[in-house]
Every structure is written in structure tokens, then in C-alpha cells.
C-alpha positions as CSV (number, residue, x, y, z in Angstrom):
1,M,48.7,-23.2,-44.0
2,S,48.1,-25.4,-46.3
3,S,45.2,-26.8,-48.7
4,I,44.4,-29.6,-46.5
5,E,44.3,-27.6,-43.6
6,Q,42.0,-25.1,-45.4
7,T,39.7,-27.5,-46.1
8,K,39.7,-29.0,-43.0
9,D,39.5,-26.0,-40.7
10,S,36.1,-24.9,-44.2
11,I,34.5,-28.6,-43.2
12,K,35.0,-27.4,-39.1
13,K,33.0,-24.1,-39.4
14,K,30.9,-25.7,-41.4
15,M,30.1,-28.6,-39.2
16,Q,29.9,-26.0,-36.3
17,L,27.0,-24.2,-38.5
18,M,29.2,-21.2,-38.2
19,D,28.9,-20.3,-42.0
20,Y,25.2,-20.8,-41.7
21,E,22.1,-18.4,-41.1
22,A,19.5,-19.2,-38.2
23,I,17.0,-21.1,-40.1
24,P,13.5,-18.9,-39.5
25,Q,11.0,-21.9,-37.3
26,N,7.3,-21.1,-38.6
27,N,5.1,-21.1,-35.6
28,N,1.7,-21.3,-37.5
29,T,2.2,-25.5,-37.8
30,P,1.7,-27.8,-35.1
31,I,5.0,-29.3,-33.3
32,Q,5.2,-33.3,-34.2
33,Q,6.3,-35.4,-30.9
34,D,7.5,-38.8,-32.0
35,V,4.9,-41.0,-30.0
36,K,6.4,-44.5,-29.1
37,T,4.6,-47.0,-28.1
38,T,5.1,-49.4,-25.8
39,K,3.8,-53.1,-27.0
40,Q,3.6,-55.6,-24.2
41,E,4.6,-58.9,-25.1
42,K,2.4,-61.2,-25.9
43,V,1.4,-64.6,-25.5
44,K,-0.3,-67.2,-28.0
45,V,-3.4,-69.1,-26.4
46,T,-5.1,-71.6,-27.5
47,V,-8.9,-72.1,-26.2
48,Y,-11.6,-74.8,-26.6
49,L,-15.1,-73.0,-26.6
50,S,-18.8,-74.3,-26.7
51,E,-20.5,-73.7,-29.8
52,E,-22.8,-71.3,-27.4
53,H,-19.8,-69.4,-26.3
54,W,-18.2,-69.6,-29.8
55,K,-22.0,-67.7,-31.5
56,M,-21.5,-65.4,-28.6
57,F,-18.2,-64.4,-29.0
58,N,-18.8,-64.2,-33.0
59,E,-21.9,-61.7,-31.9
60,L,-19.4,-59.5,-29.8
61,C,-17.0,-59.4,-33.2
62,L,-19.9,-58.5,-35.5
63,Q,-21.4,-56.0,-33.2
64,E,-17.7,-54.2,-32.9
65,M,-17.1,-54.8,-36.9
66,K,-20.1,-52.7,-36.9
67,R,-19.1,-50.2,-34.8
68,S,-15.1,-49.5,-35.2
69,G,-14.9,-51.5,-38.4
70,K,-12.9,-54.1,-37.5
71,P,-12.8,-56.6,-34.8
72,E,-9.9,-56.9,-32.4
73,K,-10.9,-60.3,-31.0
74,S,-7.8,-60.2,-28.8
75,Q,-8.5,-57.2,-27.6
76,L,-12.8,-58.3,-26.8
77,I,-10.8,-61.8,-25.2
78,C,-8.2,-59.3,-22.6
79,E,-11.6,-57.1,-21.7
80,A,-13.6,-59.8,-21.0
81,I,-10.4,-61.4,-18.6
82,E,-10.4,-58.1,-16.8
83,H,-14.3,-57.7,-16.2
84,L,-14.2,-61.0,-14.8
85,Y,-10.8,-60.8,-12.8
86,K,-12.5,-57.2,-11.6
87,L,-15.9,-59.1,-10.5
88,R,-14.4,-62.1,-9.0
89,T,-11.3,-60.2,-7.0
90,S,-13.6,-57.2,-5.8
91,T,-15.5,-59.1,-3.2
């Protein structure tokens, strides 16, 4: 057998893990799973608010900032739309 064929066979064996011992697994560590969050496609919208509604919205943002640290303005608007939609379509 030529040296090229020997090298080829050696590589095949290593690729098939024939030369390696089984790797012991530590059962004490938690298993991490890859979680892929699917992001919904978003649409940019311009909204015109009265000064009164703008103040209300800013108050909600301040409350959210106190509660969670960062106001997610888009999330607040989405929640408001969902709530209004449920109110109007439930009758």
C-alpha cells in the first residue's frame, strides 16, 4: 500500500471517529438548547397625536421605565391596539 493510500485510510478512520474514545458527558450541567426566536416583520408608521394624547403616552412610557428599565414604545402601542381591537370586536 502506498503512503498516499495509508494517509487516506488514516484520515477516513479519524473522520469516522474509530481512533477516538467516547467523550464522557457530564450529566451535572444543564443542557443548553438553541432557541431561535422568530421576529415578526415590522412596518414603520407615522402617527399624529394631540398634545394631550402625547402626554398620556409619555406617562405610560415613564411608568414602563420605572417598572422594567426601558420603555418599549412600539410594544406599548401594540398592546393598546390589541386591547382596543378586542374591545371593539368582542360585541
